[in-house]
N, C-alpha and C positions, 0 to 999 in steps of 0.2 A: 504493500500500500504506500509506503514511504517513497519508493522509487517512482511509482505512478504519479504521486503528488508532485514530485520533483520534475518529472517530464511535463506534466501539465503546466506547472509554473514557468518552465523554460519556454514552452510553446506560447503561453500568454505574453511573455516578454517579447518574443519574436513578432507576434501579431501587433503589439503596441508599437514596436519599432517601425513596422510597415506604415501604420497609421500616422506616425510622427513624421515620416519622410516622404510619404506619397499623398499629396492632396486629393488624388482621385480615389483613394481608398475610403469607402463609406462605412461598411459594417464588417464585423468579425466573420460572419458567414461568407460574405463576398471574398474576403482575403483567403479564407480556408479553402474555398472551392474554385476560385478563379485566378489565383496568383501562382504561376508556375515557379517563380523564384522561391517562394515559401516551401512549395512541395519538394523542389530540388534540394534545398537546405535540410529539410526534415529527413529526406531519403539519405542524404549524405551522413547525417548523424548516426543513422542505423548502420549504413555501410562501413563507416569508420570504426564502429564498435566491433564488427566482425573482423575488419582488417587488423585491428590491434590485438585481437584474440586468435591470430593465426588461422583465420578462416577466409583466406584471400579470394577463393573462387566465389563463395557466397557474397562477399563484399563487392567483387566486380560485377556479379550478376545483378545485384541491386542497383549499382551505379549505372550500368548500361541500360537497364530498364528505365531508370529515371531519365537518362539522356534521351531515349527514344520518345518518351512522353512529354518532356519539358523543353527539349532542345538545348539543355544546359548540361555540359559534361564536367563533372567534378570527380577526380580520381579519389577513391576511398582512402588513400594514404594522406591526402591533404589535411592539414590541421587548421581548423576554422574556429575562431572565437565566438563570443556571444553577439546576438542581435545583428547578424550578417544579413544585409538587405540586397537582394538582386532585383533590380528594376527592369522590367521588360524581359531581359534574360536571354533571348534567342542568340545562339552562336557563342555563348560564353564557354571558355575552356579553362580549367584550373588543373595544373599538373600535380603529380604525385608528391613531390617534396615541397610544395607550396605551404607557406604558413601565413595565416591571416589573423590579425588582432581583433579586438572588439569594435563594434559600431562602424563597420566598414560598409560602404555602399559601392556597388559595381553595376555598370550599365551594359546594355546589349553589345555583343560582338567583341567584348574585351577579353584579353587572354593573359593568364599567368603561365607562361610557357618556358621551354628550354631553348638553348641555342644549338644543341647537338654537339657541343664541344666539352661539356662538363660531365663529370661522373659524381655519384653520391648525391650531394645536395645540388640539384640541377635547376631548381625553380625559385621564384622570388619569395622574400619574406616581407610582408606588408604589416606596418604598424597599426595602431588603433585610430579610429576616427579619420579614416582615409577615404577619399572619393576617387574612384577610377572611372573616367569618362567613357562614353560609347566609342567602341573601336580601338581603344588604347591597347597597346601590346607592351607588357613588361616581361622581359626575357632574360633568363639566366639567374644565377644565385645572387641577384642584387637585393639591396635593402631599401625599402621605402619607409621613411620616418613617420612618426605620429602626426596627426592633424595636417596631412598633406593632400593636395589635389593634383591629379594627373589629368590633363586636359584631353578632350575627345580627339582621337586619331593620333595621339602621341606614341612614340616608340621609345621605351626606356631601356637602356643598355648599361647604365651606371647607377650607383647609389644616389638616392635623392634624400636630402636632409629633412628633418622634422620641420613643421610649420612653414611649408613652402608650397609653391605652385610651379609645376613643370609643364612645358609646352613644346611641341615640335618633333621633328624627325631628323636626327635623334633628339630626344627630349632635353630641354635646357631649362634650368631654374630661372624664372622671371620674377618671382616674388619670394621674399624670405623674411619671416618674422613680421609680416605686415607691411614691409617696405619693398617697393618696386626696385628691382636691380637690372631689369632689361625690359624694354617697352614693346616687346613682341606680344601680340594677342592671337587668339585662335584663328582669326581671319587672315593672319600673316604667317601661318605655319608653312615652313619651306616644303616644296614639292620636290623630292629627291629625283624623280624621273625627269621633270622639267629642268632641274638644275643640271642634270647630266646631259640633256639635249643641248642646253645652252653652252656647256663646256665643249662638247663635241663640235658644235657649230663654230665656235671661236677657233678651235684647233684646225678645222677644215679651212677656214678663211686664211689662217696663217700659212698653212701648207700650200694653198692656191697662190699666195703671194710669192712663196719660194719657187714654186714651179714656173710662174711667169718670169721671174728673174733668170732662172736657168734657161728657159726657152729663148729669152732675149740674148743671153750670153752665147748660146749655141748658134743663134742666127748671125750674130756678129762674127763669130769664129768662122762660120761657113763663107761669109762674104770675103773675109781676109784670105781664106784658102783659095777662093775662086779667082781673086786678083793675082795670085801667084801663078 
């Protein structure tokens, strides 16, 4: 009975955290039945218990079933703190060695993934009271400090300090302890593909200039040879 009461209390806290962070959430019944994020987190709590009790197949089975139903893939090995809120949720991926603190909010298409270069601890460690924007990718065993915001579409490959805002590809800290340190905003996030196109375009122009010079030089040499 005591364990059931504890589970009920934890679930109520999860529901209250959804109400506090999502103005569209109206009733407890609506949250319980219509919010895939809550379902995914609840399934993960069960899967993680099996995972930590050496029943990995059962853990993965629960995890994969939840992913099919919710569109949210959380490896049962991931460690997730209290009141984790997944808003919208579709396309979210959380890797095996990820660690997430309390009161974290994560939006759709965000990823806590690996780079393929690391072994052992391969995924991010996220502090408490962190917001991870839609489409953000946090890759490798990096650390995200408490009270930090990762802007939508950002790609984080290095540690981000506490009390900061990070924006861009790769992510760059633009605000720290409430003070702007770089005036980039989400509308100015660099496009790596376009940047590469511009770099190649500049390189081609330089090469064309060199080719023109060589052609002129060869033409002059031919004239001199013809005169002889």
